[in-house]
N, C-alpha and C positions, 0 to 999 in steps of 0.2 A: 504494500500500500504506500503510495507516494504522498508527498506533502499536499498535492492538489486534491487527492482523494480525502485526506484528513480534513483539509480546510472546507471542502464541500459538505462533508458529514457534520462538521461543527456548525456551519451556517444553517443547515437543515435543522439540527437539534435546537439551536438558539431561536430559530424562527417558529418553532412549535408553540401554539397558544398556551398549552399547559406549562411549558417551561417559562414563558413570559409571565404568566400568572404567578408562578412560584417565585420568580425574581422580584416581583412587585409586592410580596407579602410582608407582613410585620415581622415574621420570623427571619426572613432574609435580611431585613433592615437591621435587626439586632446583631445578627452574625456578622454582617458586612461592617457595621460600625466598629465592633471589637477588632476585627481583622485590619481594617484601614487604620485605626488608631495605633495598633501594634506596629504596623509597617511604617507609619509616619514617625513614630517614636524611634524606631530602629534607624531610619534614614537620618533623622536629626542627630542621633548619637554618632553615627558614622561620619557625618559631615561636620561635626563639632558645632552644630547650630548655625552654620554659615548660610544655609539655604532654607531656613525655617518657613519663610513666606512662600517660597515656591513649593515646598513640600506640602504645606497646608492647602495651597490652591489646588494641587494635584489630588490631594486626599478628598477635598470637597467636590471636585469634578467627578471623581470616581464614585463618590457617595450618591450623587444624583442619578447614576445609572442603575443602582440596585436598591431595592426596597421601596419604601413609601415616602421617604423624606428626601 
């Protein structure tokens, strides 16, 4: 299976209505918030806080794509 096949299957999976409903659920929001906060904290520590504004912007942008908020 090549990268094109994997990409096509991923697109089909993410386009499914049930998957979209799950991604927009309250449960997904809670899980994504915890995960995004952890990743943002780790990135901040790795960069010594030099890019905190950019990290927070990226975190907020990703948060808008998953869950309800």
